[in-house]
gemmi code that builds the backbone of each chain (N, CA, C; Angstrom):
import gemmi

chains = {
    "A": [
        ("UNK", (0.841, -1.200, 0.000), (0.000, 0.000, 0.000), (0.869, 1.239, 0.000)),
        ("UNK", (0.681, 2.069, -1.005), (1.434, 3.309, -1.051), (0.629, 4.419, -0.409)),
        ("UNK", (1.303, 5.383, 0.111), (0.615, 6.531, 0.698), (1.349, 7.773, 0.241)),
        ("UNK", (1.367, 7.947, -1.060), (2.259, 8.975, -1.580), (1.605, 9.854, -2.638)),
        ("UNK", (2.227, 11.009, -2.829), (1.907, 11.871, -3.956), (3.058, 11.703, -4.932)),
        ("UNK", (2.744, 11.428, -6.192), (3.815, 11.256, -7.176), (3.609, 12.234, -8.324)),
        ("UNK", (4.692, 12.862, -8.730), (4.657, 13.780, -9.855), (5.721, 13.345, -10.855)),
        ("UNK", (5.339, 13.307, -12.116), (6.292, 12.962, -13.173), (6.391, 14.152, -14.113)),
        ("UNK", (7.607, 14.568, -14.406), (7.760, 15.699, -15.325), (8.930, 15.420, -16.270)),
        ("UNK", (8.693, 15.663, -17.561), (9.752, 15.495, -18.553), (10.380, 16.853, -18.818)),
        ("UNK", (11.685, 16.918, -18.610), (12.394, 18.187, -18.719), (13.316, 18.167, -19.930)),
        ("UNK", (13.310, 19.274, -20.658), (14.186, 19.357, -21.832), (15.537, 19.894, -21.403)),
        ("UNK", (16.219, 19.124, -20.603), (17.553, 19.486, -20.107), (18.267, 18.194, -19.747)),
        ("UNK", (19.593, 18.171, -19.921), (20.329, 16.938, -19.612), (20.260, 16.585, -18.125)),
        ("UNK", (20.434, 15.290, -17.851), (20.354, 14.796, -16.477), (21.304, 15.565, -15.559)),
        ("UNK", (22.503, 15.866, -16.075), (23.490, 16.544, -15.233), (22.986, 17.921, -14.786)),
        ("UNK", (22.255, 18.599, -15.680), (21.721, 19.927, -15.348), (20.616, 19.819, -14.286)),
        ("UNK", (19.720, 18.852, -14.480), (18.618, 18.660, -13.541), (19.174, 18.240, -12.180)),
        ("UNK", (20.170, 17.351, -12.204), (20.784, 16.884, -10.959), (21.339, 18.066, -10.159)),
        ("UNK", (21.994, 18.954, -10.871), (22.566, 20.120, -10.187), (21.467, 21.006, -9.603)),
        ("UNK", (20.394, 21.172, -10.374), (19.317, 22.058, -9.924), (18.594, 21.521, -8.694)),
        ("UNK", (18.588, 20.198, -8.496), (17.883, 19.671, -7.328), (18.804, 19.392, -6.142)),
        ("UNK", (20.111, 19.237, -6.378), (20.982, 18.881, -5.250), (21.869, 20.026, -4.767)),
        ("UNK", (22.077, 21.044, -5.596), (22.804, 22.212, -5.116), (21.832, 23.012, -4.245)),
        ("UNK", (22.189, 23.244, -2.990), (21.193, 23.823, -2.076), (20.740, 25.213, -2.473)),
        ("UNK", (21.614, 25.953, -3.158), (21.221, 27.299, -3.582), (20.240, 27.227, -4.749)),
        ("UNK", (20.536, 26.328, -5.704), (19.627, 26.177, -6.847), (18.297, 25.585, -6.401)),
        ("UNK", (18.361, 24.597, -5.508), (17.140, 23.998, -4.969), (16.264, 25.095, -4.360)),
        ("UNK", (16.909, 25.950, -3.559), (16.184, 27.024, -2.892), (15.513, 27.977, -3.865)),
        ("UNK", (16.158, 28.176, -5.031), (15.627, 29.124, -6.001), (14.273, 28.674, -6.550)),
        ("UNK", (14.136, 27.399, -6.881), (12.848, 26.961, -7.450), (11.876, 26.447, -6.403)),
        ("UNK", (12.413, 25.914, -5.289), (11.505, 25.430, -4.250), (11.014, 26.584, -3.381)),
        ("UNK", (11.686, 27.703, -3.492), (11.373, 28.904, -2.718), (11.644, 28.701, -1.231)),
        ("UNK", (12.911, 28.414, -0.948), (13.370, 28.300, 0.429), (14.804, 28.805, 0.477)),
        ("UNK", (15.106, 29.558, 1.536), (16.453, 30.101, 1.693), (17.232, 29.151, 2.600)),
        ("UNK", (18.070, 28.309, 1.994), (18.780, 27.277, 2.772), (20.148, 27.778, 3.222)),
        ("UNK", (20.550, 27.344, 4.434), (21.814, 27.812, 5.023), (22.993, 26.915, 4.694)),
        ("UNK", (22.743, 25.623, 4.483), (23.861, 24.702, 4.285), (23.508, 23.603, 3.280)),
        ("UNK", (24.545, 23.008, 2.646), (24.314, 22.032, 1.578), (23.650, 20.739, 2.075)),
        ("UNK", (23.172, 19.954, 1.117), (22.618, 18.635, 1.420), (23.774, 17.639, 1.562)),
        ("UNK", (23.865, 17.010, 2.727), (24.882, 15.989, 2.978), (24.166, 14.806, 3.623)),
        ("UNK", (24.437, 13.588, 3.123), (23.738, 12.407, 3.634), (23.880, 12.312, 5.154)),
        ("UNK", (22.748, 12.134, 5.827), (22.736, 11.974, 7.280), (22.744, 13.278, 8.046)),
        ("UNK", (22.869, 14.393, 7.328), (22.928, 15.673, 8.020), (21.681, 16.525, 7.774)),
        ("UNK", (21.491, 17.454, 8.692), (20.308, 18.315, 8.636), (20.625, 19.596, 7.857)),
        ("UNK", (19.741, 19.934, 6.938), (19.846, 21.214, 6.230), (18.762, 22.137, 6.783)),
        ("UNK", (19.180, 23.341, 7.144), (18.220, 24.282, 7.746), (18.033, 25.496, 6.863)),
        ("UNK", (16.887, 26.151, 7.061), (16.641, 27.359, 6.300), (15.283, 27.941, 6.621)),
        ("UNK", (14.856, 28.869, 5.767), (13.562, 29.522, 5.956), (12.847, 29.600, 4.621)),
        ("UNK", (11.568, 29.292, 4.643), (10.758, 29.281, 3.440), (10.586, 30.709, 2.914)),
        ("UNK", (10.657, 30.860, 1.584), (10.413, 32.171, 0.971), (9.132, 32.149, 0.139)),
        ("UNK", (8.430, 31.023, 0.179), (7.176, 30.852, -0.565), (6.157, 31.899, -0.123)),
        ("UNK", (5.589, 32.667, -1.081), (4.655, 33.733, -0.703), (3.527, 33.196, 0.182)),
        ("UNK", (3.322, 33.839, 1.291), (2.291, 33.406, 2.221), (2.847, 32.570, 3.362)),
        ("UNK", (4.027, 31.978, 3.153), (4.645, 31.160, 4.212), (6.043, 31.661, 4.545)),
        ("UNK", (6.333, 32.912, 4.213), (7.675, 33.439, 4.411), (8.126, 33.283, 5.868)),
        ("UNK", (9.359, 32.820, 6.038), (9.932, 32.747, 7.378), (9.688, 31.420, 8.087)),
        ("UNK", (8.799, 30.587, 7.541), (8.568, 29.287, 8.167), (9.859, 28.475, 8.108)),
        ("UNK", (10.179, 27.855, 9.235), (11.430, 27.119, 9.357), (11.451, 25.892, 8.440)),
        ("UNK", (12.594, 25.687, 7.796), (12.797, 24.480, 6.977), (13.822, 23.610, 7.682)),
        ("UNK", (13.533, 22.346, 7.818), (14.513, 21.390, 8.330), (14.346, 20.096, 7.576)),
        ("UNK", (15.426, 19.655, 6.929), (15.357, 18.373, 6.234), (16.594, 17.559, 6.592)),
        ("UNK", (16.436, 16.255, 6.579), (17.571, 15.364, 6.802), (17.792, 14.582, 5.520)),
        ("UNK", (18.984, 14.718, 4.957), (19.269, 14.070, 3.678), (19.429, 12.565, 3.876)),
        ("UNK", (18.700, 11.787, 3.065), (18.717, 10.324, 3.171), (19.672, 9.698, 2.157)),
        ("UNK", (19.606, 10.149, 0.909), (20.398, 9.493, -0.139), (20.830, 10.491, -1.201)),
        ("UNK", (22.065, 10.360, -1.637), (22.561, 11.102, -2.792), (23.291, 10.103, -3.680)),
        ("UNK", (22.634, 9.641, -4.734), (23.251, 8.733, -5.706), (23.345, 9.522, -6.993)),
        ("UNK", (24.556, 10.019, -7.308), (24.708, 11.000, -8.390), (23.923, 10.695, -9.667)),
        ("UNK", (23.139, 11.692, -10.086), (22.369, 11.684, -11.333), (21.316, 10.580, -11.379)),
        ("UNK", (20.983, 10.019, -10.210), (19.986, 8.942, -10.152), (18.916, 9.200, -9.083)),
        ("UNK", (19.375, 9.402, -7.858), (18.436, 9.514, -6.743), (18.912, 10.513, -5.702)),
        ("UNK", (17.993, 11.400, -5.329), (18.236, 12.332, -4.226), (17.013, 12.248, -3.324)),
        ("UNK", (17.225, 12.056, -2.023), (16.063, 11.988, -1.136), (16.353, 12.603, 0.214)),
        ("UNK", (15.285, 13.137, 0.818), (15.395, 13.671, 2.175), (14.089, 13.459, 2.919)),
        ("UNK", (14.186, 13.558, 4.248), (12.983, 13.505, 5.085), (12.703, 14.885, 5.621)),
        ("UNK", (11.434, 15.222, 5.708), (11.053, 16.494, 6.293), (9.653, 16.389, 6.871)),
        ("UNK", (9.262, 17.451, 7.530), (7.945, 17.494, 8.149), (7.211, 18.680, 7.538)),
        ("UNK", (6.486, 18.478, 6.418), (5.991, 19.598, 5.621), (4.909, 20.429, 6.300)),
        ("UNK", (4.293, 19.919, 7.380), (3.243, 20.715, 8.022), (3.785, 21.440, 9.245)),
        ("UNK", (5.144, 21.473, 9.351), (5.757, 22.179, 10.477), (5.693, 23.680, 10.233)),
        ("UNK", (4.475, 24.235, 10.293), (4.372, 25.658, 9.960), (4.147, 26.515, 11.203)),
        ("UNK", (4.403, 25.969, 12.374), (4.330, 26.754, 13.597), (5.718, 26.724, 14.243)),
        ("UNK", (6.407, 27.859, 14.154), (7.798, 27.888, 14.628), (7.923, 27.718, 16.139)),
        ("UNK", (6.794, 27.801, 16.861), (6.847, 27.659, 18.318), (6.847, 26.188, 18.749)),
        ("UNK", (6.484, 25.314, 17.837), (6.351, 23.898, 18.198), (7.591, 23.119, 17.767)),
        ("UNK", (8.035, 22.204, 18.628), (9.170, 21.355, 18.278), (8.662, 20.177, 17.448)),
        ("UNK", (8.987, 20.199, 16.161), (8.501, 19.160, 15.269), (9.481, 18.000, 15.103)),
        ("UNK", (10.604, 18.072, 15.861), (11.634, 17.064, 15.614), (11.172, 15.655, 15.976)),
        ("UNK", (10.133, 15.552, 16.814), (9.653, 14.215, 17.174), (8.438, 13.800, 16.356)),
        ("UNK", (7.985, 14.670, 15.459), (6.817, 14.359, 14.641), (7.198, 13.394, 13.519)),
        ("UNK", (6.200, 12.680, 13.001), (6.499, 11.813, 11.859), (6.948, 12.648, 10.663)),
        ("UNK", (7.791, 12.068, 9.827), (8.309, 12.814, 8.690), (7.887, 12.169, 7.373)),
        ("UNK", (7.876, 12.999, 6.342), (7.604, 12.520, 4.991), (8.937, 12.266, 4.300)),
        ("UNK", (8.942, 11.294, 3.424), (10.124, 11.029, 2.619), (9.889, 11.615, 1.235)),
        ("UNK", (10.802, 12.496, 0.802), (10.719, 13.070, -0.542), (11.843, 12.475, -1.378)),
        ("UNK", (11.480, 11.892, -2.515), (12.483, 11.276, -3.385), (12.426, 11.900, -4.780)),
        ("UNK", (13.592, 12.197, -5.308), (13.717, 12.664, -6.691), (14.469, 11.589, -7.464)),
        ("UNK", (13.816, 11.006, -8.461), (14.481, 9.997, -9.291), (14.625, 10.544, -10.706)),
        ("UNK", (15.826, 10.398, -11.255), (16.105, 10.933, -12.583), (16.437, 9.812, -13.537)),
        ("UNK", (15.958, 9.936, -14.774), (16.414, 9.016, -15.812), (16.490, 9.753, -17.146)),
        ("UNK", (17.511, 9.422, -17.939), (17.648, 10.108, -19.223), (16.558, 9.675, -20.202)),
        ("UNK", (16.107, 10.614, -21.032), (15.159, 10.305, -22.102), (15.747, 10.856, -23.403)),
        ("UNK", (15.052, 10.607, -24.533), (15.588, 11.074, -25.811), (15.575, 12.604, -25.876)),
        ("UNK", (14.703, 13.235, -25.076), (14.610, 14.700, -25.125), (15.238, 15.386, -23.921)),
        ("UNK", (15.728, 14.608, -22.968), (16.323, 15.230, -21.794), (16.255, 14.328, -20.570)),
        ("UNK", (15.411, 14.711, -19.630), (15.368, 14.001, -18.356), (13.933, 13.780, -17.905)),
        ("UNK", (13.658, 12.571, -17.456), (12.387, 12.347, -16.774), (12.661, 12.405, -15.272)),
        ("UNK", (11.907, 13.284, -14.597), (12.053, 13.428, -13.157), (10.783, 12.918, -12.487)),
        ("UNK", (10.952, 11.988, -11.552), (9.818, 11.478, -10.781), (10.007, 11.898, -9.334)),
        ("UNK", (9.062, 12.681, -8.829), (9.120, 13.136, -7.446), (8.050, 12.393, -6.654)),
        ("UNK", (8.444, 11.802, -5.555), (7.490, 11.099, -4.711), (7.570, 11.647, -3.305)),
        ("UNK", (6.428, 11.961, -2.735), (6.389, 12.327, -1.324), (5.506, 11.297, -0.643)),
        ("UNK", (6.064, 10.570, 0.343), (5.311, 9.480, 0.950), (5.337, 9.566, 2.465)),
        ("UNK", (4.362, 8.917, 3.071), (4.285, 8.875, 4.522), (3.066, 9.574, 5.098)),
        ("UNK", (2.112, 9.946, 4.227), (0.945, 10.678, 4.707), (0.069, 9.840, 5.621)),
        ("UNK", (0.025, 8.576, 5.384), (-0.827, 7.728, 6.210), (-0.386, 6.300, 6.007)),
        ("UNK", (-0.974, 5.435, 6.763), (-0.700, 4.016, 6.550), (-2.016, 3.324, 6.278)),
        ("UNK", (-2.623, 3.719, 5.187), (-3.902, 3.110, 4.850), (-3.702, 1.628, 4.563)),
        ("UNK", (-4.714, 0.815, 4.917), (-4.574, -0.626, 4.711), (-4.650, -0.981, 3.234)),
        ("UNK", (-4.704, -2.237, 2.993), (-4.746, -2.788, 1.646), (-5.599, -1.934, 0.700)),
        ("UNK", (-5.031, -1.599, -0.438), (-5.640, -0.647, -1.348), (-7.044, -1.063, -1.805)),
        ("UNK", (-7.177, -2.307, -2.213), (-8.463, -2.766, -2.728), (-9.532, -2.648, -1.651)),
        ("UNK", (-9.169, -3.020, -0.434), (-10.125, -2.980, 0.658), (-10.532, -1.543, 0.961)),
        ("UNK", (-9.549, -0.661, 0.987), (-9.841, 0.735, 1.269), (-10.771, 1.297, 0.205)),
        ("UNK", (-10.458, 1.026, -1.048), (-11.262, 1.547, -2.151), (-12.677, 1.011, -2.072)),
        ("UNK", (-12.783, -0.283, -1.813), (-14.092, -0.924, -1.695), (-14.895, -0.285, -0.561)),
        ("UNK", (-14.251, -0.137, 0.598), (-14.936, 0.417, 1.758), (-15.425, 1.827, 1.470)),
        ("UNK", (-14.606, 2.568, 0.737), (-14.933, 3.970, 0.496), (-15.982, 4.150, -0.591)),
        ("UNK", (-16.036, 3.205, -1.508), (-16.973, 3.341, -2.621), (-18.397, 3.013, -2.215)),
        ("UNK", (-18.520, 2.225, -1.136), (-19.823, 1.683, -0.795), (-20.835, 2.728, -0.348)),
        ("UNK", (-20.361, 3.841, 0.106), (-21.357, 4.779, 0.607), (-21.689, 5.853, -0.405)),
        ("UNK", (-22.770, 6.545, -0.140), (-23.364, 7.401, -1.172), (-23.359, 8.879, -0.813)),
        ("UNK", (-22.811, 9.219, 0.342), (-22.873, 10.628, 0.758), (-21.708, 11.431, 0.178)),
        ("UNK", (-21.583, 12.655, 0.623), (-20.489, 13.522, 0.177), (-19.132, 12.956, 0.535)),
        ("UNK", (-19.119, 12.119, 1.534), (-17.875, 11.464, 1.930), (-17.274, 10.706, 0.765)),
        ("UNK", (-18.155, 10.163, -0.068), (-17.723, 9.456, -1.262), (-16.698, 10.256, -2.052)),
        ("UNK", (-17.049, 11.524, -2.279), (-16.181, 12.391, -3.074), (-14.868, 12.618, -2.341)),
        ("UNK", (-14.977, 12.926, -1.044), (-13.775, 13.160, -0.248), (-12.907, 11.920, -0.217)),
        ("UNK", (-13.547, 10.787, 0.004), (-12.806, 9.533, 0.054), (-12.107, 9.295, -1.264)),
        ("UNK", (-12.799, 9.638, -2.340), (-12.203, 9.511, -3.667), (-10.936, 10.329, -3.767)),
        ("UNK", (-10.976, 11.530, -3.190), (-9.786, 12.375, -3.205), (-8.636, 11.698, -2.472)),
        ("UNK", (-8.926, 11.234, -1.262), (-7.875, 10.587, -0.473), (-7.343, 9.375, -1.212)),
        ("UNK", (-8.276, 8.540, -1.710), (-7.836, 7.322, -2.383), (-6.986, 7.667, -3.604)),
        ("UNK", (-7.410, 8.694, -4.323), (-6.654, 9.089, -5.510), (-5.225, 9.476, -5.113)),
        ("UNK", (-5.115, 10.193, -4.014), (-3.780, 10.614, -3.592), (-2.953, 9.461, -3.107)),
        ("UNK", (-3.548, 8.626, -2.265), (-2.733, 7.565, -1.685), (-2.416, 6.482, -2.689)),
        ("UNK", (-3.212, 6.404, -3.753), (-2.939, 5.375, -4.754), (-2.014, 5.867, -5.850)),
        ("UNK", (-1.928, 7.183, -5.963), (-1.185, 7.706, -7.111), (0.302, 7.568, -6.915)),
    ],
    "B": [
        ("UNK", (-2.514, 28.693, 10.448), (-3.540, 27.648, 10.278), (-3.976, 27.135, 11.649)),
        ("UNK", (-5.266, 26.988, 11.823), (-5.766, 26.553, 13.120), (-5.382, 25.117, 13.434)),
        ("UNK", (-5.537, 24.275, 12.455), (-5.197, 22.872, 12.669), (-4.197, 22.453, 11.608)),
        ("UNK", (-2.913, 22.569, 11.918), (-1.915, 22.329, 10.876), (-1.536, 20.857, 10.750)),
        ("UNK", (-2.202, 19.973, 11.459), (-1.700, 18.610, 11.533), (-2.701, 17.566, 11.028)),
        ("UNK", (-2.546, 17.134, 9.778), (-3.478, 16.151, 9.235), (-3.139, 14.722, 9.648)),
        ("UNK", (-1.951, 14.544, 10.245), (-1.489, 13.167, 10.470), (-2.377, 12.358, 11.428)),
        ("UNK", (-2.850, 12.936, 12.562), (-3.724, 12.135, 13.419), (-4.981, 11.644, 12.696)),
        ("UNK", (-5.516, 12.483, 11.796), (-6.717, 12.084, 11.053), (-6.380, 10.955, 10.084)),
        ("UNK", (-5.261, 11.117, 9.368), (-4.858, 10.077, 8.417), (-4.524, 8.782, 9.142)),
        ("UNK", (-3.885, 8.912, 10.313), (-3.540, 7.710, 11.076), (-4.807, 7.016, 11.557)),
        ("UNK", (-5.806, 7.814, 11.987), (-7.058, 7.222, 12.457), (-7.772, 6.499, 11.320)),
        ("UNK", (-7.679, 7.038, 10.112), (-8.329, 6.417, 8.952), (-7.520, 5.244, 8.412)),
        ("UNK", (-6.270, 5.147, 8.853), (-5.361, 4.151, 8.294), (-5.513, 2.766, 8.894)),
        ("UNK", (-6.736, 2.273, 8.968), (-6.983, 0.954, 9.533), (-8.255, 0.423, 8.883)),
        ("UNK", (-8.216, -0.829, 8.444), (-9.335, -1.373, 7.674), (-10.649, -1.334, 8.453)),
        ("UNK", (-10.595, -1.703, 9.728), (-11.824, -1.719, 10.530), (-12.380, -0.312, 10.698)),
        ("UNK", (-11.490, 0.618, 11.009), (-11.956, 1.995, 11.227), (-12.506, 2.601, 9.948)),
        ("UNK", (-11.881, 2.252, 8.835), (-12.364, 2.748, 7.551), (-13.776, 2.215, 7.282)),
        ("UNK", (-14.011, 0.962, 7.664), (-15.348, 0.388, 7.499), (-16.368, 1.089, 8.392)),
        ("UNK", (-15.945, 1.375, 9.621), (-16.846, 2.074, 10.552), (-17.191, 3.456, 9.999)),
        ("UNK", (-16.177, 4.159, 9.504), (-16.402, 5.495, 8.940), (-17.316, 5.399, 7.722)),
        ("UNK", (-17.070, 4.390, 6.908), (-17.872, 4.188, 5.708), (-19.352, 4.023, 6.070)),
        ("UNK", (-19.635, 3.242, 7.115), (-21.030, 3.065, 7.534), (-21.633, 4.358, 8.067)),
        ("UNK", (-20.849, 5.062, 8.883), (-21.377, 6.290, 9.501), (-21.521, 7.412, 8.476)),
        ("UNK", (-20.707, 7.371, 7.426), (-20.719, 8.453, 6.435), (-22.012, 8.460, 5.632)),
        ("UNK", (-22.788, 7.387, 5.707), (-24.096, 7.381, 5.049), (-25.023, 8.397, 5.696)),
        ("UNK", (-24.675, 8.878, 6.899), (-25.415, 9.988, 7.489), (-26.144, 9.671, 8.781)),
        ("UNK", (-26.509, 8.405, 8.960), (-27.295, 8.037, 10.135), (-26.385, 7.835, 11.345)),
        ("UNK", (-26.840, 8.295, 12.526), (-26.107, 8.003, 13.758), (-26.397, 6.566, 14.158)),
        ("UNK", (-25.341, 5.852, 14.545), (-25.506, 4.429, 14.861), (-24.948, 4.111, 16.243)),
        ("UNK", (-25.554, 3.120, 16.870), (-25.070, 2.669, 18.180), (-23.931, 1.676, 17.985)),
        ("UNK", (-23.246, 1.398, 19.092), (-22.162, 0.421, 19.024), (-22.696, -0.936, 18.574)),
        ("UNK", (-23.857, -1.310, 19.088), (-24.460, -2.598, 18.706), (-24.715, -2.638, 17.200)),
        ("UNK", (-25.253, -1.554, 16.665), (-25.536, -1.502, 15.221), (-24.248, -1.544, 14.402)),
        ("UNK", (-23.198, -0.929, 14.925), (-21.931, -0.892, 14.192), (-21.156, -2.204, 14.291)),
        ("UNK", (-21.439, -2.982, 15.340), (-20.692, -4.221, 15.551), (-21.099, -5.307, 14.555)),
        ("UNK", (-22.375, -5.265, 14.116), (-22.890, -6.300, 13.234), (-22.062, -6.492, 11.980)),
        ("UNK", (-21.663, -7.732, 11.721), (-20.993, -8.051, 10.469), (-19.518, -7.725, 10.410)),
        ("UNK", (-18.962, -7.204, 11.488), (-17.547, -6.833, 11.452), (-16.639, -7.953, 11.961)),
        ("UNK", (-17.250, -8.945, 12.619), (-16.441, -10.038, 13.158), (-15.574, -9.587, 14.319)),
        ("UNK", (-16.039, -8.549, 15.014), (-15.280, -8.037, 16.161), (-16.180, -8.026, 17.389)),
        ("UNK", (-15.551, -8.004, 18.548), (-16.337, -7.867, 19.773), (-16.782, -6.417, 19.914)),
        ("UNK", (-17.773, -6.239, 20.774), (-18.252, -4.904, 21.106), (-17.114, -4.029, 21.652)),
        ("UNK", (-16.268, -4.669, 22.483), (-15.129, -3.942, 23.065), (-14.161, -3.486, 21.971)),
        ("UNK", (-13.932, -4.368, 21.018), (-13.017, -4.050, 19.915), (-13.531, -2.870, 19.107)),
        ("UNK", (-14.831, -2.913, 18.799), (-15.437, -1.830, 18.025), (-15.381, -0.522, 18.811)),
        ("UNK", (-15.657, -0.621, 20.118), (-15.622, 0.576, 20.964), (-14.245, 1.221, 20.932)),
        ("UNK", (-13.214, 0.372, 21.000), (-11.837, 0.879, 20.979), (-11.562, 1.658, 19.686)),
        ("UNK", (-11.975, 1.078, 18.557), (-11.760, 1.753, 17.271), (-12.551, 3.063, 17.191)),
        ("UNK", (-13.784, 3.035, 17.725), (-14.602, 4.256, 17.692), (-13.970, 5.367, 18.529)),
        ("UNK", (-13.341, 4.991, 19.631), (-12.690, 6.006, 20.471), (-11.498, 6.635, 19.740)),
        ("UNK", (-10.776, 5.825, 18.977), (-9.654, 6.362, 18.184), (-10.180, 7.388, 17.177)),
        ("UNK", (-11.277, 7.031, 16.509), (-11.873, 7.942, 15.524), (-12.401, 9.200, 16.208)),
        ("UNK", (-12.941, 9.020, 17.405), (-13.497, 10.158, 18.142), (-12.377, 11.120, 18.557)),
        ("UNK", (-11.266, 10.557, 19.029), (-10.126, 11.406, 19.439), (-9.593, 12.212, 18.267)),
        ("UNK", (-9.627, 11.624, 17.082), (-9.132, 12.334, 15.893), (-10.182, 13.306, 15.343)),
        ("UNK", (-11.387, 13.280, 15.915), (-12.443, 14.195, 15.481), (-13.190, 13.744, 14.245)),
        ("UNK", (-12.991, 12.493, 13.835), (-13.647, 11.990, 12.624), (-15.094, 11.575, 12.923)),
        ("UNK", (-15.344, 11.122, 14.156), (-16.713, 10.821, 14.580), (-16.962, 11.506, 15.929)),
        ("UNK", (-18.227, 11.669, 16.243), (-18.589, 12.189, 17.567), (-19.625, 11.252, 18.167)),
        ("UNK", (-19.760, 11.289, 19.483), (-20.770, 10.440, 20.113), (-21.681, 11.273, 20.993)),
        ("UNK", (-22.905, 10.819, 21.109), (-23.837, 11.487, 22.021), (-24.747, 10.426, 22.631)),
        ("UNK", (-25.178, 10.690, 23.843), (-25.977, 9.723, 24.559), (-27.442, 9.881, 24.163)),
        ("UNK", (-28.035, 8.785, 23.713), (-29.461, 8.785, 23.385), (-30.090, 7.678, 24.217)),
        ("UNK", (-30.821, 8.066, 25.269), (-31.375, 7.075, 26.170), (-30.258, 6.325, 26.862)),
        ("UNK", (-30.239, 5.006, 26.706), (-29.202, 4.217, 27.370), (-28.031, 3.932, 26.429)),
        ("UNK", (-28.121, 4.422, 25.228), (-27.097, 4.085, 24.240), (-26.233, 5.275, 23.836)),
        ("UNK", (-25.009, 4.981, 23.423), (-24.177, 5.979, 22.766), (-24.404, 5.872, 21.267)),
        ("UNK", (-24.718, 7.005, 20.654), (-24.858, 7.007, 19.192), (-23.658, 7.727, 18.588)),
        ("UNK", (-23.110, 7.151, 17.532), (-21.942, 7.748, 16.882), (-22.330, 8.375, 15.546)),
        ("UNK", (-21.742, 9.542, 15.253), (-22.009, 10.241, 13.989), (-20.703, 10.614, 13.302)),
        ("UNK", (-20.774, 10.690, 11.985), (-19.628, 11.103, 11.181), (-19.487, 12.623, 11.222)),
        ("UNK", (-18.258, 13.106, 11.395), (-17.980, 14.546, 11.392), (-17.102, 14.868, 10.180)),
        ("UNK", (-17.680, 15.409, 9.112), (-16.921, 15.554, 7.862), (-15.817, 16.617, 7.876)),
        ("UNK", (-15.846, 17.530, 8.848), (-14.903, 18.668, 8.792), (-13.444, 18.241, 8.759)),
        ("UNK", (-13.083, 17.289, 9.616), (-11.683, 16.853, 9.685), (-11.232, 16.205, 8.378)),
        ("UNK", (-12.137, 15.441, 7.796), (-11.794, 14.777, 6.536), (-11.665, 15.814, 5.422)),
        ("UNK", (-12.557, 16.807, 5.442), (-12.439, 17.906, 4.472), (-11.084, 18.600, 4.607)),
        ("UNK", (-10.693, 18.795, 5.865), (-9.409, 19.461, 6.108), (-8.246, 18.661, 5.513)),
        ("UNK", (-8.278, 17.347, 5.749), (-7.202, 16.490, 5.233), (-7.167, 16.532, 3.715)),
        ("UNK", (-8.356, 16.509, 3.096), (-8.411, 16.543, 1.628), (-7.850, 17.853, 1.092)),
        ("UNK", (-8.219, 18.966, 1.733), (-7.712, 20.241, 1.223), (-6.212, 20.346, 1.483)),
        ("UNK", (-5.771, 19.737, 2.590), (-4.328, 19.708, 2.859), (-3.582, 18.959, 1.753)),
        ("UNK", (-4.077, 17.759, 1.410), (-3.414, 16.959, 0.374), (-3.435, 17.688, -0.964)),
        ("UNK", (-4.571, 18.377, -1.236), (-4.658, 19.141, -2.476), (-3.610, 20.253, -2.489)),
        ("UNK", (-3.413, 20.902, -1.335), (-2.457, 22.008, -1.305), (-1.023, 21.491, -1.476)),
        ("UNK", (-0.736, 20.304, -0.910), (0.600, 19.714, -1.098), (0.829, 19.436, -2.584)),
        ("UNK", (-0.187, 18.870, -3.211), (-0.081, 18.543, -4.631), (0.113, 19.811, -5.468)),
        ("UNK", (-0.669, 20.855, -5.152), (-0.560, 22.117, -5.887), (0.824, 22.745, -5.708)),
        ("UNK", (1.350, 22.647, -4.477), (2.666, 23.238, -4.231), (3.749, 22.539, -5.045)),
        ("UNK", (3.627, 21.202, -5.162), (4.596, 20.480, -5.989), (4.484, 20.906, -7.455)),
        ("UNK", (3.249, 21.068, -7.934), (3.074, 21.500, -9.328), (3.768, 22.842, -9.559)),
        ("UNK", (3.568, 23.766, -8.619), (4.192, 25.080, -8.743), (5.705, 24.997, -8.699)),
        ("UNK", (6.232, 24.224, -7.740), (7.680, 24.102, -7.583), (8.298, 23.471, -8.830)),
        ("UNK", (7.647, 22.427, -9.355), (8.238, 21.736, -10.508), (8.173, 22.583, -11.763)),
        ("UNK", (7.175, 23.445, -11.873), (7.172, 24.304, -13.065), (8.262, 25.370, -12.945)),
        ("UNK", (8.574, 25.783, -11.717), (9.702, 26.716, -11.549), (11.029, 26.004, -11.841)),
        ("UNK", (11.118, 24.733, -11.434), (12.326, 23.946, -11.751), (12.480, 23.828, -13.268)),
        ("UNK", (11.354, 23.582, -13.942), (11.389, 23.447, -15.400), (11.911, 24.731, -16.055)),
        ("UNK", (11.382, 25.869, -15.596), (11.864, 27.152, -16.133), (13.364, 27.309, -15.926)),
        ("UNK", (13.826, 26.881, -14.753), (15.243, 27.034, -14.420), (16.142, 26.183, -15.312)),
        ("UNK", (15.810, 24.896, -15.457), (16.736, 24.012, -16.179), (16.572, 24.099, -17.697)),
        ("UNK", (15.418, 24.569, -18.168), (15.220, 24.627, -19.628), (15.606, 25.983, -20.207)),
        ("UNK", (15.969, 26.921, -19.336), (16.290, 28.255, -19.855), (17.726, 28.319, -20.336)),
    ],
}
model = gemmi.Model(1)
for chain_id, residues in chains.items():
    chain = gemmi.Chain(chain_id)
    for i, (resn, *xyz) in enumerate(residues, 1):
        res = gemmi.Residue()
        res.name, res.seqid = resn, gemmi.SeqId(i, " ")
        for name, pos in zip(("N", "CA", "C"), xyz):
            atom = gemmi.Atom()
            atom.name, atom.element = name, gemmi.Element(name[0])
            atom.pos, atom.b_iso = gemmi.Position(*pos), 0.0
            res.add_atom(atom)
        chain.add_residue(res)
    model.add_chain(chain)
structure = gemmi.Structure()
structure.add_model(model)
structure.setup_entities()
């Protein structure tokens, strides 16, 4: 059972360029909209502050899990840590993975964010959620769509 | 944000039995523990335990009707989780289009 959001994007740029844009902390910060203080190093914490409009100043903390050059970059973070007064270090974390593969036109990038829930067996969940007829049906559909995607 | 934490709700929903209980209650009718126990292959105590987990997460509420506790579905928390997941998805779309602009320029 997956509990993830997955995004696939085909980029017209070589793998080496995309790799740099996602693993160099300054370049990462430019498109993710976060001002990071230190580079991504496996096993270490990268800190910073979000620059995303509406969330400016929210603390960023990620722990780098894997750096496999031009193939896989991953880190753990707590994306709902939007209250700087609360210690989120003991909260559950999401795993964000960037997987790269070369294509004829450039690079296919697959981003996965997982850990939102531990829903049981997919078929059972879908069946349970489909059976009812209220507005919950629609909401459940949303959740199922996300956790299955 | 008033309630920035969707995880307790997702964790409460992350169980086959609880999902079934929510599914029954989401039809709209308030049900007693006895009514909810039927067909689940669980004891009354087992069902009660699961209902309390859902109640703590705010997914269901209970009220006393005569000698029985009746449980009802509370859609607000689930709505919150759905809008949260939608916002995460939207943020990724925005971030990846900025990444695209950066590497393709």
